[in-house]
C-alpha positions, -999 to +999 in steps of 0.1 A: +039+115+206+004+098+203-030+112+214-029+096+248+006+111+256-005+145+244-036+143+267-013+132+296+008+163+288-023+185+290-031+170+323+004+179+336+001+215+327-035+223+334-038+251+360-066+232+378-044+201+383-011+218+391-005+233+424+008+269+420+032+262+449+046+231+433+083+231+427+085+207+397+069+231+372+079+268+374+057+281+345+035+310+355-003+304+357-010+326+327+016+309+306+004+275+317-031+284+305-017+294+271+002+261+267-029+243+278-050+259+251-022+253+225-020+216+234-059+213+231-057+228+196-028+203+188-049+174+199-079+186+179-058+191+147-044+156+150-078+141+156-092+160+127-064+150+104-060+113+099-026+116+083-012+133+114-029+108+136-014+079+115+021+093+114+021+102+151+012+066+158+040+052+136+065+075+152+055+068+188+054+031+185+081+027+159+059+005+138+080+008+106+113+012+124+129+037+100+107+055+075+106+087+055+075+109+054+066+142+039+050+160+010+059+146-025+073+179-036+099+178-008+109+142-015+109+148-052+133+178-047+156+157-024+155+126-045+192+129-054+204+140-020+227+117+000+202+113+029+176+100+005+200+077-015+214+062+017+181+056+034+174+025+013+190-009+018+209-007-015+213+014-047+189-008-067+160-002-044+168+035-043+167+037-081+134+019-082+117+042-056+133+073-071+118+064-105+084+058-090+084+092-072+094+109-105+064+091-123+039+099-096+051+135-092+044+142-129+008+132-123-001+145-088+020+171-069-003+172-038+004+139-023+019+130+011+043+100+012+055+075+037+083+052+026+099+024+044+136+013+041+124-019+024+105+000-003+069-001+009+054+033-003+022+048+011+008+074-011-018+097+006-044+114-016-071+112+010-100+137+007-120+141+039-158+136+035-154+125-001-151+092-020-119+075-010-103+042-021-077+020-005-056+005-033-031-023-028-004-033-054+017-056-033+030-078-061+044-050-083+078-052-067+109-069-082+135-060-056+150-083-030+180-080-007+213-093-022+219-120+005+184-134-001+188-134-039+222-152-036+204-182-020+179-185-048+183-208-079+160-186-100+171-154-115+155-121-122+142-131-156+123-161-142+108-140-113+098-113-139+073-137-155+054-142-122+058-108-107+031-081-114+056-060-133+043-025-140+010-031-123+015-001-100+013+021-132-018+002-145-038+009-113-019+039-098-036+065-120-069+057-103-056+067-069-037+098-082-068+111-100-093+102-072-092+103-034-077+077-011-046+058+000-023+036-021+001+011-007+027-001-032+055-026-025+088-027-043+096-059-023+095-090-045+070-117-037+099-142-041+115-127-010+083-125+010+047-127-003+025-102+014-006-119-001+000-153+016-008-165+052+023-160+075+033-197+073+035-195+035+048-159+030+083-172+024+080-198-004+094-232+001+107-255-026+077-270-044+052-249-024+041-230-055+030-253-084+037-225-110+073-220-102+089-253-087+120-252-066+133-217-056+161-222-031+195-236-034+204-228+002+185-226+034+178-191+049+192-184+083+169-177+111+180-140+110+172-138+073+138-152+078+131-129+106+141-099+085+117-110+057+089-116+081+094-082+097+084-067+064+053-089+064+043-080+100+048-043+094+027-044+064-003-059+082+001-038+113+003-007+091-027-017+070-049-022+102-039+012+115-046+029+082-082+015+082-085+026+118-073+062+109-091+067+076-126+059+062-127+041+028-156+035+005-138+007-014-107-014-006-093-035-034-063-057-040-050-051-075-030-077-095-022-090-130-022-125-143-002-143-170-018-148-204-023-186-205-052-206-221-087-203-206-079-171-186-101-141-190-090-106-199-104-092-166-114-110-134-129-096-102-124-117-070-157-116-051-152-145-027-150-122+003-172-093-007-203-087+013-234-095-008-247-060-003-220-048-027-223-073-054-245-051-076-217-025-078-193-053-090-219-063-116-219-027-129-181-027-131-182-059-151-207-045-176-187-014-180-156-034-188-175-054-213-189-023-229-154-010-233-146-042-254-129-065-228-139-101-231-144-123-211-148-103-179-152-129-152-156-134-115-132-155-095-113-168-125-086-180-117-087-165-082-116-155-059-093-135-037-060-139-018-049-137+018-051-099+020-088-097+012-095-127+034-077-111+063-096-078+057-129-096+054-123-114+087-112-083+106-136-058+090-166-079+077-186-049+066-161-033+043-164-033+005-133-054-001-125-073-034-096-081-057-090-074-094-068-091-120-059-079-155-044-101-181-008-091-189-015-091-226-036-060-220-006-038-211+025-058-222+040-068-255+032-102-270+062-118-254+052-105-220+086-089-215+081-052-220+055-027-211+035-013-240+030+023-230+000+029-252-019-002-241-010+005-205-023+041-207-056+030-223-061+002-197-053+025-168-079+051-181-106+024-185-100+012-149-105+048-137-137+048-157-153+018-140-148+034-106-171+063-115-196+044-094-225+068-099-224+064-137-247+040-156-231+010-171 
C-alpha cells in the first residue's frame, strides 16, 4: 500500500476516531492503540527509506505490471530457480539478466534490485545524505521479442554495430563503487528506443540515416502497444525515482562508433544548467590528463531525448550525457570486448567523478 492508504488505515484504527461501541471493528482499545503506534512507525520507516517508498508506490499502482525486487544476494542465490527463469519473456532474456547479476554480484553484494519482465534493471546503491548519482545505460541492450525480430530485415550482427554493446560494464563500476541508482536496459533500441521522443521511439524505415530500412513487415497495433508500454513504464519510473531520491548528478551514458572526425570522449552539455559547466570542464581536463584525445563537448551529440526530458521536467538538476568511443574498450574490428581496455576505461571514468579532486 502507498503512504496515503497507510495513513487512511491509521485513521480507521485510531482510538479517537473509532467509537468504542461501534460494531464494525471489535479490537480492544489498548490493542487499537498498539496497532496505531505500529502503523505510525511503519509510515515513518517508509518515509525515511526512499527504496521502500518507491517500491510501495510501484506495487500499489502496478506501474511496472510484473517485476521482481529484493536484495541482490537473494536474487543471485535464486538465479537458477524456476520462478526466476520463467519470470522473463524468453530464455535469451533470462540468460542476459542472469549473466549481469553474476557480474554485478562479484563487485557489490549490498545492492537492492528491481527487475521488469522486459529486462529493465534498477540497481539501488543509494546512500542517504551522501553523494549519489543516477546512471542511465538505456542503449546497452541487445534483446528483443521474437515476434518483433521476425518482422525486421536486419539481423543481430547489424544491430550489434549500433547498439552500445558492453557499455553497462564500462559505466556500471562507477555506480557499484559509489552511491546512487543505476537503470540499465536489456531491451534493444531497435525494438523501442528509450532515448527518442514517443513518436520516434519505434524506428520507421528510413527514419535513421545511419541504418536505412529496418522493417520487412508492419507491426500490429498490439505489438506497437507492447513496445510503447516499455517506453511509458521507463519514463514513469524515472520520474518517480527522482521524486523518491535526491541525486547530485544524473547522466545518460553511451558509446559511439569509431568513424572519422569523432573524438575519444564527448560530454553532451546542451541541457546542463550553466551553474554546473565548471564541473564538466574539470571532468574534461581529467580525461585529457589521463591521455584521452580529443575530449570534446557536444560532438557528435549534445544530448538525447532523455536529458532533454529531464531538463524540461527538472530544470535545476545537474543533467548531462557522455559518450565514449568504442575503440577505447573493443577490439579493432568493433566486434569483441577487450577486457583489459574496458577495465582501464571504467576505472578512469570512476576517477573523473571524484568531484572534489583537482584536475
